[in-house]
N, C-alpha and C positions, 0 to 999 in steps of 0.2 A: 504494500500500500504506500503510494508516494505522499510527500509532505502536503501537497495541495489538498488531496483527499482527506488527510488527517485534519487539516485546518477546517475543511468544510464540515466534517463530522463533529468537530468541536463546536462549530457554530450551530449545528443542528441541536446539539446537546443543550446549549444555552437557550435556544429558542424553545426547546421542549420543556425545560425547567420553568420558563416563564408561563407556560400554559398551566402548570400544576400549582404554581404559587398563588395563594389567595390573600397574601398579606401585603400591606403597604410597608414602606421602609420604616415608618414610625410605629406601626402596630396600632393597638387600640387600648383602651383603658388608661389613656394618658391624662395625668392630673396636671392642671394648669400651674400649680404651685411647685412642681418638680422641675428643676433645671436639668434637662436631659443633656444639654451640651456640656455642662460642668461634669456630669457623671461620665460622659464619654471621654472627656479630657483626662479624668482621673484613672479610669479603668482600662481604656483601650490600649495604652502602651504595653499592658501585660498580656494582651490577647494575641496569639500567634496562629499561623497556619501550620498544620502538621501533615506531611506527606509521607506515605509509606509505599514502597515499591517491592512487589513480590510476584513478578509476572503480570501484575496489574497495578494500577496506581490508585491508592485510596487517599482521600483528602478529608481531614477533620479539623476541628478547632482545638487549641490547647491554651492553657492558662499558666503563666509563669508564677511559680510559688516560691522561688528562691533566686537570689541574685547570682547564685553559682550555676544557673542554667537548668534547674529542675523544673519540669513542665508536666502538669497533670492533664490527661486527655482521655479519649475513649479507648478501651482495650481492643477494639476492632482494627486498630492500626498495627497490632502487635504479633501476628503469627510468626512462627519460626522462619528464619532466613530472610526477614524483611529488612531492606535498607530504609532508614528513616531520615527525613530532612525537616528542618524547621525554618520557616520564613517569618521574620519579625515585622513589626508595623512599618518599618522603613523600607521593606522589600529585600533586605539582606537574607541570604540563604546559608544555613549552617548544617553540617552533619550532626546527627544525634544518635544516641543508642538507647535501646530499651533497658530500663532498670528492672522492671517487673510489671505484672498485670494481675488483676483480680477478676475472674469471669463471673463472680457472683454479683458484684456491683458494676461491672464493665468499666472499671477504672484502670488506666495504665499510667505509669510514670516513665517519662523519658528524660534524658539529660543531653542538652545541646552543648556542642563543643565551641568554645570561644564566644566572643560577643559580649555586649553589656546588656544586662537584663534587669527589667524593672518588675519587681514582685507585686502582685495584686494584694490589696488589703483584705485580710480575712474578716468575715463577719461572724456572728454567733447565731445558733439556731433560734434563739429567743427573739432575734431581730426580724423574723418573718412570721406572719400569721395569716390565716384565711382572710382573704380580702385585701392583703397588702399589695401595693404597687411593686412590680418588678420589671427589670429590663434584661434582655438577653443580648450580649455583644458577641458577634462572630465575624468571620471574614467572608466577604461576598465572592462570587465566582470571578469578579474582576480584581480581586486582591485588595479591595478597600474595606474599611470598617462598615459592618452592617449591624443595625440595631432594630430590634422589635421590642414592644412593651406590652404589658398586660397586667393581670392580677393573679394572686394565688387562689386556686380553686379549692384545694384541700391539702391537708398534711397528715402523713402517717409516719411511723417510725423509720421506714425505709425509703420513702419517696415523697416528693412534693409534686402535686399536679398543678400545672399552670395553664391559665386561659390566655395563651399567646401563640402566635404563628411562628413557624420555623422554616428555614430554607435549607436545601441540601448543603452539607458541610457544617451543620450546627452542632452535631454531637461533640461533646467536650467543651462547649461554650460556657462561660461563667454566667450565672444568674446573679444580678446585682440589685441591691436595694436603693432607696432614694439617696443614700449617702455614698453610693459607688462602691460599697463593700460587697464582697462575694458571699452569697448565702446558699449557693447550690451549684451543681454542675449538670448541664443538660445531658440526659441519657438518650432521649429520642421523643418521637411523637407517640401519642396514646390513642388506642382504638379498642374499645371493649376491655378485655383483660390482656391485651397484647401490647407490648412496647416495641416499636420499630426504631432502631438506631438510624439517625439521619446522617449518612456520610455523603461526601461530595462526589467527585468524578467516578469513583468506583465503590459504590455501595454493594453490600453482599447480594443485593437483588439486581445489580447492574448487569449490563450486557457487554461482555468483553469483546473488544475489537482486536486486541493483540498488542504486544509490547506494553506501553505504558498509557494507552488511550482506551477510554471506554465511553459509551453513551449512557448516561445515568438518567434514563427516563424512569424515575423511581416509582415503584408500585407501593407508595406509602400513603396511608389514609391521611388526608388533610382535614383533621377533625377540629382544629382550633385548640386542642389540648396537647400539652407536652408534659413529659415526666422528667424531673430533676432529682439528683441525689442530694440529700441534705448535707450542709456544710460540715457538720460534726462527723458524718460518715466519711466524707471526702478527706478530711484532715486525718482521721484515724487510719484509713487505708493507705493514703499517700505516705504517711510517716512510717508505717510498718514496711511498706515496699522499699522505702529509702534505706531503712535500717537492716532489713533481712532479705531483700530481693523478692519477696513474695508475701502473701497474706496467709497465715495458717488458719485453716478452717476445720471446724469440728466435723466428725463423721460418726454416725450411729449405725448405718448399715441396714436400713429397712426401706422397702418400697411400700408406699401407702396409697390408699384410695379413699374417696369419700363415698360411703355406702348409701343405700337407699334411705337409711335413717339419718343421713347427713352426719354420720360419725366418721372419725378418722381411723380407718381400719388398716392393719398390717396385712398385705397380701404376699409379701416375700421377705425373707431374712437372709442376708448375705452370709456365706460360710466364713467362720472365724472372725466375724465382725463383733464390735462391742455389744450390739443388740443380742446376738446369739449367745455370747458369753454371759450376759446378764439374765438370760432366760426368757427373752421376748420371743413369742411364737407367731406364726402365721395365723390370722384370725383375731388376734388381740385388738382391742379398741384402745387407742391412746387418748386418755381423758385430760391429763395434765402433763406439762413438761416444764421442769424447773420452777414449779410453783405457779405457773400460768395456765389457765384453762385453754385447751387446744380447740380452736374454732374453725380452722381451715387447714388443708394440706399444705398450701403455699406458705402460710405463716409458720407452720411447724418446721418446714424445710428451711425457712429463713432463720428461725431461732437456733436450729442446730448449727447452721453455717456461721452464725455470729459468735458461737462459742469457740474456745480454743481446744486443741488436742490435750488430753489429760484432765480436762474439767470433769469433776465428779458431780453428777446431778441425780435428782430423784424424778422418776417417771411414774405416773399413776396410770394403770391400765385396767380395763374391764375384760374379764374372761369368764365365760359361763355365768354371766349376770352377777359376778362378784368382782369387787375392786381389789387391786393388789398394788402395793408400793414396790417399785423396783429401783435399785441403785445401779447406775451405769457410769463407766468412765469412757468418755469419748475418745475415739481415735482421730487420726489426721486424714482429711480428705486429700488423697494423693494427687500429685501433679499429673500422673498418668490419667486418672479419672477426670481431672479438670480439663485437660487438653482434649480428651475423648468427647466430653460434653460440648466443648467449644467447637470442635470439628463437626459434630453432629448438627449444631445450630447454624454454622456458617461454613459449609463445605467449599464455597468459592474462594474463601480467603486462604485456604490451605492447598488447594489443588487447581489453580487457574488453568494449568495445562490440560485439564480434563475437558475443557470447553473450547469451542471454536465458533467463529461467525461465518455464516453462509448467506450469500445473496440468492434468493429464490425467486424465479420468474414464473408468473402465471398469466393466463390470458387477460385477467382484469388488472394487471399491474405487477409490481414486484415489491418485496420487502426483505428485511434482514431477519435472520433467525439465529438465536443462540442455540448451539447444539452441545448437549452433554454427552461425551463419548464414553462408551464402555460401561453403562449402568446396567446392573442385573435386574431381572424381573422374572415373575412366574405367570403373569397374565391374568391377574385378578383385581377386582375393585372391592374394597373392604369398608365396613362401617363398624366403629366401636359401639357396642350395645350396652345399655344400662342393666341393672340387676333384674328388673322385672322381665325384660326381654330374654335375658340369659336364662332365668328360671323357666320361662316358657319354652325355650329351645332345649332344656334339659341339662343346663350347666349347674352342677351341684353347689359349687363354691366359686365366688368371683364372677368375672365376666369373660367375654370372648369377642372374636372378630367375625362378623357376619359377612359371608360372601354375597355381594349384591349384583355382581356382573362378572362374566367370564369372557376373556378375549378369545374370539373365534380362532381355532387352530393354534392357540397358545399352549404353553407347557402345562398349565393347570387343567385345561380341557382335555388334553391328551392323557393326562394322568388320572382323569375321572372325577376331579373336583366339580361340584355342582352348586348352582345358585341356591341359597338357603342353608348350605353347610355353615357350621360355626367352628372356626379354628380355635382350639384351646391350648395346643402345644406345638412347638416346632423344635425338632432335634432334641426332644425330651424336656424342653424348657417351657414353663407356663407362660402363655402369651395372653395379654389383655389390652395391649396398646399397639397400634399399627407401627409405631416407630420401633418397637421391640422386634417384630417380624422383619421389618425393613432392615434393621441392623444385621440380623442373621443372614438374610439373603445377600446383602451387599458384601459380606465377608466371604462368600462362596466363590470358588473358581468357576469359570464357564463350564457347563456340562456336569457340574457337581450336583448332587441331589440334596434337597431339603426334605426331611421326614416330618410330615404333618399328622397331628392327631385331631380329628374333627368329629363333631357331633352331627349325625344325620338321623332325623326322626327319633331323637333321644338315644340313639345307639352310637357307640364309638367306632369310628372307621379310621384305619391307618392308610395314608396315601403318601407315596414318594413322588416328588415333582422335580424334574430336571430344571436347573436354573439356566436361563438364557441371557444373553447380553444384548442390549438395545441402545440406540442413540435417541435421546429424548430432545425434542425441539421446544424452544421457548420463543415463538414468533413475536416480533415487535416492529414498530414503525410500519404498520400495515398500509398497503395501498398508497404508497408515497406518490404515485403518479397522479393521484387525485388532488395533490397539493402542488399547485403550479410553481410556487416559489421554491419549494424543496426540490421539485423536479429539475429546475434550472441549476440549482446548486450542484446536483450530482452529475447531470448530463454535460455540464461545461467542464467537468474535471474527470 
């Protein structure tokens, strides 16, 4: 691809981003008594652009927290083998290195080499409350300071929800109060129960062109809500990474679900885990953790991770309608598990070479398609079913995966799998989530078999399915020929 085409693709990217943005430069919720210009003058010199290159280029925002060049940003710039660069507010570019990252909070700490750095002023968590005015300072695609403003929608222990618009590249931006003090770090935009990290040129959901260029027509919901990490969490995580190179996280070793009674139930216990050693069993209901009532699986997972390895805690469980106090000493959530979880969430960040871009021509026009190479499949469509449906299909304990569609002439059809079957085990392992089965299939070699245990008319059936490899398309920029200006851009180059 020549340089002219690269430039044109970059222009298309900028044009496409403008379509998705619904925010003005100043945002909304602006209070007339707040001197935004003064806030920018105070905080903007500490805001930098962070670029990471690892077969693709990812762009985020960072915040200088030390005059020695320490910068806090988003962990999505930090997979292994990445070259990191930092560009300050004057446009100077410096090499940087990753100090460490925390996949739980998505915070990374990098250190820039050389340069004079102006550290941002830290705020306190008490300085922000529901309804407070806030500003978000980031770097625009044109390398200039970008500011949006809004209000705090809600606050919890691990997140601040903001009523403010963001633009691509805003992950890692500081959230500042009316005094220009940092009170949070942008994690991403919020939609339902999902947080999408907003990166710039190469978002995990971007479409790789090759080399260091991509078109980031981001599939991010523009909901007007953003999620930020509270300043006390940012400070704690950044300090621990600076001192130890990582954040030590607690590990219990249980898989949990919210059952039909909305209780937090253990559906699997890891071998040789702290939970197993403490006597926790599959089917136990976790009622309390470290003196706090357990109300959701996500909050329990968060509380476990917020503790340190070696912490001794009391867990209250319910078993056979009787409560029992259990003492447990947490282990350490290993780096291997951390990276495996991170890779599962963001495969594009670790294996960009698995994808390629193709120009596809059809009678009605042409478009680009991102192609994922060498992905395993067995040719089924699945649905995670709840407890009531599981019992209806004959699942005695837990839930399963309902087969809703079979690909014609695919491996599953050839093996005898049928619509209506419920998959409960794969290679002897209990399966209740699609990602669990997906993980087993993706670890297989081509033509290797996966052994499935399914329920059919309440009876157990064993089926072996041969794993095949396919290329998966992610089309985008459809029917460009219908857009006259874009047509000229490409045809002239």
